[in-house]
C-alpha positions in Angstrom: -43.2 3.4 19.2 -43.1 0.0 20.8 -43.2 -1.6 17.4 -40.2 0.5 16.3 -38.3 -0.7 19.4 -39.2 -4.3 18.7 -38.1 -4.0 15.1 -34.8 -2.5 16.2 -34.2 -5.4 18.7 -35.1 -8.0 16.0 -32.8 -6.3 13.5 -30.0 -6.6 16.1 -30.8 -10.2 16.7 -30.8 -10.9 12.9 -27.5 -9.2 12.6 -26.1 -11.4 15.3 -27.3 -14.5 13.6 -25.7 -13.4 10.3 -22.5 -12.7 12.2 -22.5 -16.1 13.9 -22.9 -17.8 10.5 -20.0 -15.8 9.1 -17.8 -16.7 12.1 -18.7 -20.4 11.7 -17.8 -20.2 8.0 -14.5 -18.5 8.9 -13.7 -21.1 11.5 -14.6 -23.9 9.1 -12.2 -22.3 6.6 -9.4 -22.3 9.2 -10.1 -26.0 10.0 -10.0 -27.0 6.4 -6.7 -25.2 5.9 -5.3 -26.9 9.0 -4.8 -23.7 10.9 -6.9 -24.9 13.9 -8.4 -28.2 15.0 -12.1 -28.9 14.8 -12.2 -28.9 18.6 -10.6 -25.5 18.8 -13.2 -24.2 16.2 -16.1 -25.6 18.3 -14.7 -24.1 21.5 -14.2 -20.7 19.8 -17.7 -20.8 18.3 -19.1 -21.7 21.7 -17.3 -18.8 23.4 -18.3 -16.3 20.7 -21.9 -17.5 21.0 -22.0 -17.2 24.8 -20.5 -13.7 24.7 -22.9 -12.7 21.9 -25.9 -13.8 23.9 -24.6 -12.1 27.0 -24.1 -8.8 25.1 -27.6 -9.1 23.5 -29.2 -9.6 26.9 -27.3 -6.7 28.5 -28.2 -4.4 25.5 -31.9 -5.5 25.7 -32.0 -4.8 29.4 -30.4 -1.4 29.0 -32.8 -0.5 26.2 -35.8 -1.6 28.2 -34.6 0.5 31.1 -34.1 3.5 28.9 -37.5 3.1 27.4 -39.2 2.7 30.8 -37.4 5.9 31.9 -38.7 7.8 28.8 -42.2 6.6 29.5 -42.1 7.8 33.1 -41.1 11.3 31.8 -43.6 11.4 28.9 -46.8 13.3 29.5 -48.9 10.2 28.8 -50.8 7.7 30.9 -50.0 4.1 30.6 -52.7 1.4 30.7 -51.6 0.3 34.2 -51.9 3.9 35.4 -55.4 4.2 33.9 -56.4 0.9 35.5 -55.2 2.1 38.9 -57.1 5.4 38.5 -60.2 3.4 37.5 -59.9 1.2 40.6 -59.6 4.3 42.9 -62.6 5.9 41.1 -64.7 2.8 41.6 -63.8 2.7 45.3 -64.7 6.4 45.7 -68.1 5.9 43.9 -68.9 3.0 46.2 -68.2 5.1 49.2 -70.3 7.9 47.8 -73.3 5.5 47.3 -72.9 4.3 50.9 -72.9 7.9 52.2 -75.9 8.9 50.1 -77.9 5.8 51.2 -77.1 6.4 54.9 -78.2 10.1 54.5 -81.6 9.0 53.2 
């Protein structure tokens, strides 16, 4: 399931890269036709890039939060949960050994 989520995120990132390339090509076309200056094209590309990164970060954060919520509700133990249980079990076993040795 994690792999599917990663692939989805990477696909979104790939789509973003393709979109940026198309935007840059479109801006270059406008510059070559004299519709906008090279400086305007660079500034527009920068703004689009910043907004795109911001949206990707927000989407990723939202997706991670949703995924975490789903894991909390799922009837499965995560590795950190199992580690915590193992630590508690080790502690209990040590205490039992102490009690048994003090009874002897």
